[in-house]
N, C-alpha and C positions, 0 to 999 in steps of 0.2 A: 293166338293172341286176340282177344276183343278188342277193338277202340270204340271210346265213346266219344260224344262231341258235348262241350259246355259253351253256354253263350256267357260272355262277359261284358257286363255294362259299366262303362266308365266315361269320365267327362273328357271332352275332346283333346285337352293339353296332355293328360295323363296318357290316352291311346298315341296321342303324336310321340310322346317321351318314349314309350315302348317301340314304337316303330324305328324310331331314330335309334336306339340302344341296340335294337335287333339288327339293322342296317350296319351300324359301327362294327357289329361283334360278326358279322357276316352270316347270319341264321335267320330262322324264321322268325316270326312274331310268335308262333306257339312254342318253340324251343326256347326262346327267350324268356316266355313265361313260366314254362316249367322249370328251367333252369333257377329262377328266381324263388319259385314257390316250393320246390320240391326239398330244398334244406330246412325250410320251417316247417313244414308238415310231417318230415322226417320221411321221406321217400326218396330212394336213389334215383336222381337224374339219369346217371349212367345207364341205366337198366331200360329205360325208354329210348336212349340215344343210340342203343347197340341191338336194339330189337331188330328182327329181320323186316326189310321195307320190301313191298312190291311195285315200286316204282324207279324212275330213272334217275334218281336223285346222285347215285353214285358217279353219274357221267357227267353231271352238270358242273361248269367252270373246272373241267380238267384241264383244258388249255390256257387257263386264264393267265398264266405267267410265261407263255411258250409263245415265243415268235413265229407266226403262223404263217410266214410268207411262202414257205416251202409246200404246205398244206394247201393254201389257197392256189397256188400253181397247180398243184394236181388235181383240184377240183375244176379248174377251167373248162376240162372237156365236157363236164357235165353241163354246162350253160349253153354249150352249142347245138343249134337245133339242126337235125339233119332232114332238108327239105325233103329229099328223095323219099325217105322213110316214111313221111306223112303225105304221100300222092296217093 
């Protein structure tokens, strides 16, 4: 699938409103614009939302609502510098 780019120029208050909407929805500005525009032009937004991605997006925010105390405790060893190893 080929992905293209499109430049969108608008007044600052419009851009800020789109950014606020995207933040409220927990999505990117790009996804917000596609979600708003797609039904108007007769394109299925779900097609682009389910397209294969080649990034780490599926891992972002995974622990958002989880108590991370146990995870942080398990990672403390990674912050310890082994002085002998660095001599």
